[in-house]
N, C-alpha and C positions, 0 to 999 in steps of 0.2 A: 504494499499498499504506500502512497503517497507519503503519507504521514509519517511513516516509518524512516523514511530515508532523513539521514542527517546530513546536511551539507555544512561543512565545518565553514566559518569565516575565515578569510585570508588574511594575515597581519602578517607585517615585517618582509613581505616580498615586494618589488617595487619595480618597475620600467623605466629607464631614462633614455633619453636623446641626448649625446655630447658630440658637440663637435671638436675633431683630433686633425691634427696636421698629419698626412701622411708623408713619410720622408722619401719613400719608392719611387710617387708619382708626382711628389710636390705641390699638393693640392689639400685643403682643408674638407675633410670628409665628415659627412653625418653619421654615428654609429649608435646603435639603437643595444643595451644592456639590460640584463635581468641581474637585479641587485638581491641577494639572499642577505638580510639583517637580522636574521635569527639567530638562536644559539645552537640550532641544530641543521644536519645535513638535509637538503632536498634531493630526491632522487627521482628519476625518469620524468625529466622535465620536458614536457612537449609543449613548444610556442608556435600557435597559428595565427599569421598576421594577414592584415589584407587593407588595401584604402578605399575609401569609397566617399562618393557624393549622390544627389540625388540623379546625375545623369552618366556618373562615371565609376568603373571600378576595376581594380589592378588585379592581378593574378592572386591566387593565394599561395604565401609561403609556407612551408612547414619545416622547425627546426627540433632537433632532440639533441638533450643532456643527458648522461647518463647519471651525474651527480654534478651536485653545488653546493661545496661544502659550506658551513656555518660562516657567516659574517665576511663573504666573500661576491665576487659578480663576474660575470661572464657576457661577453659579446654576443647578440643573437642575430645582427643583420647589420649589413650596410644600407644607409636609406638615403634614396636620390632626394635632391631639392624638389622636385616635380611633383612629388607626391604630398608636399606640406598643405597644398590647397585642399587636401583632401581629407576626410577623416581617418583616421590611421588605428586601428584595431590590433591589438593583441590577445589572445586568447592564450593564457598558461595556466596547464593541468601539471599537477605532481603529485608524490607521493611524501608525506612525513611520518617516517615510522611507517604504520600498517594504514593510514587513511589519506585518501585521496582527496585534493584540493583543487578547486577550479575558480578562476577570475577573469575577467577580461578588463583590460586595462584601455583606453582610449584617449588618445590625441586629437582632440578636436582640431578641425582644418583651421589654416591657420596661426595655430598656437606654438609651432616649432618655428621660433626665431630668437634672435641673439637678446631682444630686450625683456623675454621671459627667464632668461638664467637664473636658476638659484643654487645652492649648494647641493651636490650630489653624495648621499652617505655611503660611506666606505670609498671612495672612487678619489678622493682630494682634489675634483674637479667641479665646474659649473656647467649646467644643462637644465633641459626640460625634466622633470620628474614626475610620475603619475605612478599615485599610491592605489 
């Protein structure tokens, strides 16, 4: 029964968009990170991303991480500036212990820009953070 299904609330796991200099191509790249600010490891992390608005939609991207240690972060994907004008959704599913967690992180259209930078936990940099 639906009422018997427990869906635990996700806390301490964030998504961030950070601008970083790429030494190889001499460009300022925008990268998406998943951040585990918890005191426990996350396992079998699946990230499904897409960009969309009323008229357009990007391809769906899927990423997998076997493990994300406590108090750490990992790059999920590179992001083109063209998709900043779209809503960018990241659906994250992972296991913590024996429980499965799921959360949708949404970067609303035109919110990814340097004016919206804020400190990013654990990364010692600034960017756009969605909790």
